[in-house]
Backbone as JSON Lines, residues from 0, in Angstrom:
{"i":0,"aa":"X","n":[0.84,-1.18,0.0],"ca":[0.0,0.0,0.0],"c":[0.89,1.24,0.0]}
{"i":1,"aa":"X","n":[0.62,2.14,-0.93],"ca":[1.4,3.36,-1.03],"c":[1.04,4.29,0.12]}
{"i":2,"aa":"X","n":[2.05,4.8,0.79],"ca":[1.82,5.75,1.86],"c":[2.88,6.84,1.8]}
{"i":3,"aa":"X","n":[2.44,8.07,1.94],"ca":[3.32,9.23,1.91],"c":[3.05,10.06,3.15]}
{"i":4,"aa":"X","n":[4.09,10.36,3.9],"ca":[3.95,11.08,5.15],"c":[4.83,12.32,5.12]}
{"i":5,"aa":"X","n":[4.18,13.48,5.19],"ca":[4.89,14.75,5.16],"c":[5.21,15.22,6.58]}
{"i":6,"aa":"X","n":[6.3,15.95,6.7],"ca":[6.67,16.52,7.98],"c":[7.57,17.73,7.76]}
{"i":7,"aa":"X","n":[7.8,18.48,8.81],"ca":[8.74,19.58,8.76],"c":[8.13,20.97,8.69]}
{"i":8,"aa":"X","n":[6.82,21.05,8.6],"ca":[6.18,22.35,8.54],"c":[6.24,23.07,9.87]}
{"i":9,"aa":"X","n":[5.84,24.32,9.84],"ca":[5.85,25.11,11.04],"c":[5.55,26.56,10.76]}
{"i":10,"aa":"X","n":[5.76,27.38,11.76],"ca":[5.54,28.81,11.67],"c":[6.88,29.52,11.56]}
{"i":11,"aa":"X","n":[7.03,30.31,10.51],"ca":[8.25,31.08,10.31],"c":[7.9,32.5,9.91]}
{"i":12,"aa":"X","n":[8.84,33.39,10.07],"ca":[8.62,34.77,9.67],"c":[9.04,34.97,8.22]}
{"i":13,"aa":"X","n":[8.55,36.03,7.63],"ca":[8.92,36.37,6.26],"c":[10.43,36.41,6.11]}
{"i":14,"aa":"X","n":[10.93,35.76,5.05],"ca":[12.36,35.7,4.81],"c":[13.03,34.49,5.42]}
{"i":15,"aa":"X","n":[12.32,33.75,6.23],"ca":[12.88,32.59,6.88],"c":[12.94,31.38,5.99]}
{"i":16,"aa":"X","n":[13.41,30.27,6.55],"ca":[13.59,29.03,5.81],"c":[12.96,27.87,6.54]}
{"i":17,"aa":"X","n":[12.61,26.85,5.77],"ca":[12.02,25.65,6.32],"c":[12.36,24.5,5.39]}
{"i":18,"aa":"X","n":[12.55,23.32,5.94],"ca":[12.83,22.14,5.13],"c":[11.77,21.08,5.4]}
{"i":19,"aa":"X","n":[11.03,20.72,4.36],"ca":[10.0,19.71,4.46],"c":[10.54,18.35,4.02]}
{"i":20,"aa":"X","n":[9.99,17.3,4.61],"ca":[10.34,15.94,4.25],"c":[9.09,15.15,3.9]}
{"i":21,"aa":"X","n":[9.23,14.22,2.99],"ca":[8.15,13.32,2.61],"c":[8.71,11.92,2.58]}
{"i":22,"aa":"X","n":[8.26,11.09,3.5],"ca":[8.72,9.71,3.58],"c":[7.74,8.8,2.86]}
{"i":23,"aa":"X","n":[8.25,8.0,1.95],"ca":[7.42,7.12,1.14],"c":[7.59,5.67,1.55]}
{"i":24,"aa":"X","n":[6.51,4.91,1.4],"ca":[6.56,3.48,1.6],"c":[5.59,2.82,0.64]}
{"i":25,"aa":"X","n":[5.83,1.55,0.35],"ca":[4.93,0.81,-0.51],"c":[5.15,1.0,-2.0]}
{"i":26,"aa":"X","n":[6.23,1.65,-2.39],"ca":[6.54,1.84,-3.79],"c":[8.03,1.6,-4.04]}
{"i":27,"aa":"X","n":[8.34,1.3,-5.29],"ca":[9.73,1.25,-5.71],"c":[10.15,2.7,-5.94]}
{"i":28,"aa":"X","n":[10.5,3.36,-4.87],"ca":[10.65,4.8,-4.84],"c":[11.55,5.35,-5.93]}
{"i":29,"aa":"X","n":[12.67,4.72,-6.14],"ca":[13.69,5.27,-7.02],"c":[13.26,5.41,-8.48]}
{"i":30,"aa":"X","n":[12.24,4.68,-8.9],"ca":[11.85,4.72,-10.31],"c":[10.76,5.75,-10.6]}
{"i":31,"aa":"X","n":[10.25,6.41,-9.57],"ca":[9.14,7.35,-9.75],"c":[9.56,8.8,-9.64]}
{"i":32,"aa":"X","n":[8.95,9.62,-10.48],"ca":[9.02,11.05,-10.28],"c":[8.24,11.4,-9.01]}
{"i":33,"aa":"X","n":[8.63,12.49,-8.36],"ca":[7.92,12.94,-7.18],"c":[7.67,14.44,-7.27]}
{"i":34,"aa":"X","n":[6.68,14.89,-6.53],"ca":[6.33,16.3,-6.58],"c":[5.85,16.79,-5.22]}
{"i":35,"aa":"X","n":[6.04,18.07,-4.99],"ca":[5.45,18.75,-3.85],"c":[4.3,19.62,-4.34]}
{"i":36,"aa":"X","n":[3.22,19.6,-3.61],"ca":[2.04,20.4,-3.88],"c":[1.71,21.23,-2.65]}
{"i":37,"aa":"X","n":[0.92,22.26,-2.86],"ca":[0.42,23.01,-1.72],"c":[-1.0,23.46,-1.98]}
{"i":38,"aa":"X","n":[-1.72,23.66,-0.91],"ca":[-3.09,24.12,-1.0],"c":[-3.36,25.12,0.12]}
{"i":39,"aa":"X","n":[-3.7,26.32,-0.28],"ca":[-4.07,27.35,0.67],"c":[-5.58,27.31,0.88]}
{"i":40,"aa":"X","n":[-6.05,27.83,2.0],"ca":[-7.49,27.82,2.27],"c":[-8.29,28.45,1.14]}
{"i":41,"aa":"X","n":[-9.32,27.75,0.68],"ca":[-10.19,28.26,-0.37],"c":[-9.6,28.25,-1.76]}
{"i":42,"aa":"X","n":[-8.44,27.64,-1.93],"ca":[-7.79,27.63,-3.23],"c":[-7.5,26.22,-3.71]}
{"i":43,"aa":"X","n":[-7.28,26.1,-4.99],"ca":[-6.97,24.81,-5.61],"c":[-5.57,24.36,-5.25]}
{"i":44,"aa":"X","n":[-5.41,23.06,-5.11],"ca":[-4.08,22.5,-4.9],"c":[-3.22,22.75,-6.13]}
{"i":45,"aa":"X","n":[-1.99,23.15,-5.93],"ca":[-1.09,23.42,-7.03],"c":[0.25,22.74,-6.82]}
{"i":46,"aa":"X","n":[0.85,22.32,-7.92],"ca":[2.2,21.76,-7.88],"c":[3.2,22.89,-7.76]}
{"i":47,"aa":"X","n":[4.16,22.73,-6.87],"ca":[5.19,23.76,-6.69],"c":[6.56,23.3,-7.15]}
{"i":48,"aa":"X","n":[6.81,22.0,-7.13],"ca":[8.12,21.49,-7.54],"c":[8.02,20.02,-7.88]}
{"i":49,"aa":"X","n":[8.78,19.59,-8.86],"ca":[8.84,18.18,-9.22],"c":[10.29,17.76,-9.39]}
{"i":50,"aa":"X","n":[10.53,16.48,-9.17],"ca":[11.85,15.91,-9.41],"c":[11.66,14.55,-10.04]}
{"i":51,"aa":"X","n":[12.36,14.3,-11.13],"ca":[12.21,13.04,-11.83],"c":[13.05,11.96,-11.17]}
{"i":52,"aa":"X","n":[12.86,10.74,-11.65],"ca":[13.63,9.62,-11.12],"c":[15.12,9.77,-11.35]}
{"i":53,"aa":"X","n":[15.5,10.58,-12.35],"ca":[16.91,10.79,-12.63],"c":[17.41,12.13,-12.1]}
{"i":54,"aa":"X","n":[16.56,12.85,-11.37],"ca":[17.02,14.02,-10.66],"c":[16.79,15.37,-11.31]}
{"i":55,"aa":"X","n":[16.15,15.43,-12.46],"ca":[15.86,16.73,-13.05],"c":[14.68,17.37,-12.32]}
{"i":56,"aa":"X","n":[14.7,18.68,-12.22],"ca":[13.71,19.39,-11.41],"c":[12.99,20.46,-12.2]}
{"i":57,"aa":"X","n":[11.76,20.75,-11.78],"ca":[11.0,21.86,-12.3],"c":[10.31,22.55,-11.14]}
{"i":58,"aa":"X","n":[10.02,23.84,-11.32],"ca":[9.42,24.63,-10.26],"c":[8.33,25.53,-10.81]}
{"i":59,"aa":"X","n":[7.34,25.78,-9.99],"ca":[6.36,26.79,-10.32],"c":[7.05,28.15,-10.32]}
{"i":60,"aa":"X","n":[6.58,29.04,-11.18],"ca":[7.19,30.36,-11.27],"c":[7.21,31.08,-9.92]}
{"i":61,"aa":"X","n":[6.2,30.85,-9.12],"ca":[6.08,31.55,-7.85],"c":[7.16,31.18,-6.84]}
{"i":62,"aa":"X","n":[7.83,30.05,-7.05],"ca":[8.83,29.6,-6.07],"c":[10.23,29.47,-6.66]}
{"i":63,"aa":"X","n":[10.38,29.71,-7.94],"ca":[11.69,29.6,-8.58],"c":[12.71,30.5,-7.89]}
{"i":64,"aa":"X","n":[13.87,29.94,-7.65],"ca":[14.93,30.68,-7.0],"c":[14.85,30.67,-5.49]}
{"i":65,"aa":"X","n":[13.76,30.19,-4.94],"ca":[13.58,30.17,-3.49],"c":[13.47,28.75,-2.93]}
{"i":66,"aa":"X","n":[12.85,27.85,-3.7],"ca":[12.63,26.48,-3.24],"c":[13.55,25.53,-4.0]}
{"i":67,"aa":"X","n":[13.97,24.46,-3.33],"ca":[14.77,23.42,-3.96],"c":[14.23,22.06,-3.56]}
{"i":68,"aa":"X","n":[13.88,21.25,-4.56],"ca":[13.43,19.9,-4.31],"c":[14.6,18.94,-4.48]}
{"i":69,"aa":"X","n":[14.66,17.93,-3.64],"ca":[15.71,16.92,-3.74],"c":[15.16,15.59,-3.25]}
{"i":70,"aa":"X","n":[15.94,14.55,-3.45],"ca":[15.48,13.23,-3.0],"c":[16.65,12.4,-2.53]}
{"i":71,"aa":"X","n":[16.36,11.49,-1.62],"ca":[17.32,10.51,-1.14],"c":[16.66,9.15,-1.33]}
{"i":72,"aa":"X","n":[17.07,8.46,-2.38],"ca":[16.42,7.2,-2.71],"c":[16.66,6.12,-1.66]}
{"i":73,"aa":"X","n":[17.82,6.14,-1.03],"ca":[18.11,5.17,0.01],"c":[17.15,5.31,1.18]}
{"i":74,"aa":"X","n":[16.75,6.53,1.47],"ca":[15.81,6.79,2.56],"c":[14.37,6.88,2.09]}
{"i":75,"aa":"X","n":[14.15,6.74,0.8],"ca":[12.81,6.88,0.21],"c":[12.14,8.16,0.68]}
{"i":76,"aa":"X","n":[12.88,9.24,0.57],"ca":[12.41,10.52,1.07],"c":[12.65,11.62,0.05]}
{"i":77,"aa":"X","n":[11.66,12.5,-0.07],"ca":[11.75,13.7,-0.9],"c":[11.76,14.9,0.03]}
{"i":78,"aa":"X","n":[12.58,15.88,-0.31],"ca":[12.71,17.07,0.52],"c":[12.33,18.32,-0.27]}
{"i":79,"aa":"X","n":[11.91,19.32,0.45],"ca":[11.68,20.63,-0.14],"c":[12.31,21.67,0.76]}
{"i":80,"aa":"X","n":[13.41,22.23,0.31],"ca":[14.06,23.31,1.03],"c":[13.43,24.62,0.58]}
{"i":81,"aa":"X","n":[12.88,25.35,1.52],"ca":[12.19,26.59,1.23],"c":[12.92,27.75,1.89]}
{"i":82,"aa":"X","n":[13.4,28.65,1.07],"ca":[14.11,29.83,1.55],"c":[13.35,31.08,1.15]}
{"i":83,"aa":"X","n":[13.71,32.18,1.78],"ca":[13.09,33.47,1.47],"c":[11.57,33.38,1.46]}
{"i":84,"aa":"X","n":[11.03,32.77,2.49],"ca":[9.6,32.52,2.54],"c":[8.79,33.81,2.61]}
{"i":85,"aa":"X","n":[7.64,33.76,1.97],"ca":[6.72,34.88,1.9],"c":[5.37,34.47,2.49]}
{"i":86,"aa":"X","n":[4.58,35.43,2.93],"ca":[3.25,35.08,3.45],"c":[2.41,34.29,2.45]}
{"i":87,"aa":"X","n":[2.56,34.55,1.17],"ca":[1.8,33.82,0.16],"c":[2.2,32.36,0.02]}
{"i":88,"aa":"X","n":[3.28,31.96,0.67],"ca":[3.66,30.56,0.71],"c":[2.87,29.78,1.76]}
{"i":89,"aa":"X","n":[2.12,30.47,2.56],"ca":[1.32,29.82,3.6],"c":[0.33,28.85,2.97]}
{"i":90,"aa":"X","n":[0.39,27.59,3.37],"ca":[-0.46,26.55,2.79],"c":[-0.16,25.24,3.49]}
{"i":91,"aa":"X","n":[-0.98,24.25,3.2],"ca":[-0.66,22.89,3.57],"c":[0.1,22.26,2.41]}
{"i":92,"aa":"X","n":[1.24,21.66,2.71],"ca":[2.1,21.1,1.69],"c":[1.99,19.58,1.68]}
{"i":93,"aa":"X","n":[1.88,19.02,0.48],"ca":[1.74,17.59,0.28],"c":[2.76,17.1,-0.73]}
{"i":94,"aa":"X","n":[3.08,15.82,-0.66],"ca":[3.88,15.2,-1.7],"c":[3.08,14.09,-2.36]}
{"i":95,"aa":"X","n":[3.44,13.76,-3.59],"ca":[2.81,12.66,-4.3],"c":[3.55,12.43,-5.6]}
{"i":96,"aa":"X","n":[3.24,11.31,-6.23],"ca":[3.72,11.07,-7.58],"c":[2.91,11.95,-8.51]}
{"i":97,"aa":"X","n":[3.54,12.64,-9.47],"ca":[2.81,13.53,-10.37],"c":[1.81,12.8,-11.25]}
{"i":98,"aa":"X","n":[0.95,13.58,-11.88],"ca":[-0.01,13.12,-12.89],"c":[-1.17,12.3,-12.33]}
{"i":99,"aa":"X","n":[-1.44,12.44,-11.06],"ca":[-2.62,11.81,-10.48],"c":[-2.59,10.3,-10.47]}
{"i":100,"aa":"X","n":[-1.42,9.72,-10.46],"ca":[-1.29,8.27,-10.52],"c":[-1.87,7.59,-9.28]}
{"i":101,"aa":"X","n":[-1.63,8.19,-8.12],"ca":[-2.06,7.57,-6.87],"c":[-2.9,8.53,-6.03]}
{"i":102,"aa":"X","n":[-4.14,8.76,-6.43],"ca":[-4.98,9.66,-5.64],"c":[-5.24,9.14,-4.24]}
{"i":103,"aa":"X","n":[-5.13,7.84,-4.04],"ca":[-5.35,7.26,-2.73],"c":[-4.19,7.51,-1.77]}
{"i":104,"aa":"X","n":[-3.07,8.01,-2.28],"ca":[-1.86,8.14,-1.49],"c":[-1.7,9.5,-0.82]}
{"i":105,"aa":"X","n":[-2.6,10.44,-1.08],"ca":[-2.49,11.75,-0.44],"c":[-2.5,11.62,1.07]}
{"i":106,"aa":"X","n":[-1.51,12.23,1.7],"ca":[-1.43,12.2,3.15],"c":[-2.12,13.39,3.77]}
{"i":107,"aa":"X","n":[-1.82,13.62,5.03],"ca":[-2.43,14.75,5.73],"c":[-1.73,16.07,5.45]}
{"i":108,"aa":"X","n":[-0.55,15.99,4.88],"ca":[0.2,17.19,4.58],"c":[0.86,17.77,5.83]}
{"i":109,"aa":"X","n":[1.64,18.81,5.61],"ca":[2.27,19.52,6.71],"c":[2.04,21.01,6.52]}
{"i":110,"aa":"X","n":[1.66,21.67,7.58],"ca":[1.25,23.07,7.5],"c":[2.46,23.99,7.56]}
{"i":111,"aa":"X","n":[2.5,24.92,6.62],"ca":[3.51,25.97,6.6],"c":[2.81,27.3,6.74]}
{"i":112,"aa":"X","n":[3.18,28.05,7.74],"ca":[2.61,29.37,7.96],"c":[3.73,30.39,8.01]}
{"i":113,"aa":"X","n":[3.63,31.39,7.17],"ca":[4.64,32.44,7.1],"c":[4.01,33.74,7.57]}
{"i":114,"aa":"X","n":[4.52,34.28,8.63],"ca":[3.98,35.51,9.19],"c":[4.7,36.71,8.59]}
{"i":115,"aa":"X","n":[3.98,37.81,8.52],"ca":[4.54,39.04,8.0],"c":[5.12,39.9,9.11]}
């Protein structure tokens, strides 16, 4: 059974940094692309960063230059390093395989709150 567990969120001030982790189980982790998503209250969930099985990355325009996605296949974990945080980054952050492959795998997410 695919399971994804996010952690590392918290409350930070504008300009601060936070590192999120996503621990995966139940999949051959190393062969899958992974992505971080976020959802703010009353808004649609959006992809913010993706990393392929071979390590290439893409970012939403809103986070380019500030966020870095990485992975550790031995630990079956995906990370999101978030720097220069802004209030508009406030959201619940989730990880998953891109393209809606595993809708059943969405976890509870981890809350990121950026104060002004």
